[in-house]
C-alpha positions as CSV (number, residue, x, y, z in Angstrom):
1,M,45.0,-7.9,19.3
2,K,48.4,-9.3,19.1
3,L,49.1,-13.0,19.6
4,S,51.5,-14.2,22.3
5,D,54.6,-16.1,21.4
6,D,53.0,-19.4,22.4
7,E,49.9,-18.9,20.2
8,K,52.2,-17.8,17.4
9,A,54.1,-21.0,17.8
10,K,50.9,-23.1,17.9
11,L,49.5,-21.4,14.8
12,A,52.7,-22.0,12.8
13,A,52.6,-25.6,13.9
14,L,49.0,-25.9,12.7
15,E,49.8,-24.1,9.4
16,H,52.8,-26.4,8.8
17,A,50.8,-29.5,9.7
18,L,48.1,-28.5,7.2
19,R,50.6,-27.8,4.4
20,T,52.3,-31.2,4.8
21,E,48.9,-33.0,5.2
22,D,47.2,-31.4,2.1
23,P,49.6,-29.6,-0.2
24,R,46.8,-29.1,-2.9
25,L,44.6,-27.4,-0.5
26,D,47.6,-25.1,0.4
27,H,48.1,-24.4,-3.2
28,R,44.5,-23.6,-3.8
29,L,44.1,-21.3,-0.8
30,S,47.1,-19.5,-1.7
31,R,45.7,-18.6,-5.1
32,M,42.4,-17.2,-3.7
33,R,42.3,-13.4,-3.6
34,L,39.8,-10.7,-3.1
35,G,38.6,-8.3,-5.9
36,G,40.9,-5.5,-4.8
37,V,40.6,-1.9,-6.0
38,A,39.0,-2.8,-9.3
39,S,36.0,-4.2,-7.5
40,L,35.7,-1.1,-5.4
41,H,35.6,1.1,-8.3
42,A,33.0,-0.9,-9.9
43,V,30.8,-0.9,-6.9
44,L,31.1,3.0,-6.6
45,V,30.2,3.5,-10.4
46,L,27.3,1.1,-9.9
47,C,26.2,3.0,-6.8
48,F,26.7,6.4,-8.7
49,G,24.5,5.0,-11.5
50,V,21.7,4.2,-9.1
51,V,21.9,7.5,-7.4
52,L,21.9,9.2,-10.9
53,G,18.9,7.3,-12.0
54,I,17.0,8.3,-8.7
55,V,17.9,12.1,-9.3
56,L,16.7,11.9,-13.0
57,V,13.5,10.2,-12.0
58,T,12.8,12.9,-9.2
59,L,13.8,15.7,-11.7
60,G,11.7,14.2,-14.3
61,D,8.7,14.1,-12.0
62,L,9.2,17.5,-10.5
63,L,9.8,19.3,-13.8
64,A,7.2,17.1,-15.8
65,V,9.8,16.2,-18.4
66,P,8.9,12.6,-19.6
67,G,12.5,12.1,-21.1
68,L,14.2,12.6,-17.7
69,L,11.6,10.5,-16.1
70,V,12.1,7.7,-18.6
71,S,15.9,7.8,-18.8
72,G,15.9,7.7,-14.9
73,L,13.7,4.7,-14.7
74,V,15.8,2.9,-17.3
75,L,18.9,3.8,-15.6
76,T,17.5,2.8,-12.2
77,A,16.4,-0.6,-13.8
78,T,19.6,-1.5,-15.6
79,V,22.3,-0.6,-13.3
80,P,21.3,-3.2,-10.6
81,T,20.9,-5.8,-13.4
82,L,24.4,-5.1,-14.5
83,A,25.6,-5.3,-11.1
84,V,24.2,-8.8,-10.7
85,V,25.7,-9.7,-14.2
86,W,29.1,-8.3,-13.2
87,W,29.1,-10.2,-10.0
88,A,28.1,-13.5,-11.4
89,R,30.7,-13.3,-14.1
90,R,33.5,-12.4,-11.8
91,Y,32.7,-14.4,-8.5
92,Y,30.2,-17.2,-9.3
93,C,31.6,-20.7,-10.0
94,R,29.0,-23.1,-11.3
95,Y,31.1,-26.1,-10.0
96,C,31.2,-24.8,-6.4
97,A,27.9,-23.0,-6.6
98,G,29.4,-19.6,-5.8
99,K,30.8,-20.5,-2.5
100,A,34.3,-19.3,-3.4
101,P,35.3,-16.3,-5.5
102,S,36.8,-17.1,-8.9
103,P,38.3,-14.1,-10.6
104,A,40.8,-16.3,-12.4
105,R,40.4,-19.0,-15.0
106,W,40.5,-21.8,-12.2
107,C,38.4,-22.0,-9.2
108,A,40.5,-21.8,-6.2
109,R,38.1,-24.0,-4.2
110,C,37.1,-26.8,-6.5
111,A,40.2,-26.6,-8.8
112,R,38.1,-26.8,-11.9
113,P,38.2,-24.4,-14.9
114,T,35.6,-21.5,-14.6
115,P,33.3,-20.9,-17.5
116,V,34.3,-17.9,-19.6
C-alpha cells in the first residue's frame, strides 16, 4: 500500500527528528543488515542434509543395510546441531542476548564487539 504525500512528509519529519535526536542510534540501525543470499543457501543445504538423512534412514530400514541406517541417523542428528551452531556464531550476541543479528564484528544494537 502506498503512502499519501501527507504520510510521507510525516514519516520524513519523524526520521529527521530521530536522526538529530540520537545520531548513534541512526548509525547503529544503518549498519544492521539481514543475512542475504548466503544465509538462504546455508538454510537450503541444512534442509537438504536433513532430508538426505531421513532418506538414508528409510532406505537402511527397508533394505536392512545397517551402514545406511547408521549414516542416516548420524546425518539426521548432526545437521540440526550444525544449524544451531551456525546460527549462534552468526546471529547471537552475548551482550544483547541475541535480540539483534550480529553478522559483523560489532553488534548493531549494543555497539560492542561481538565474540569471535
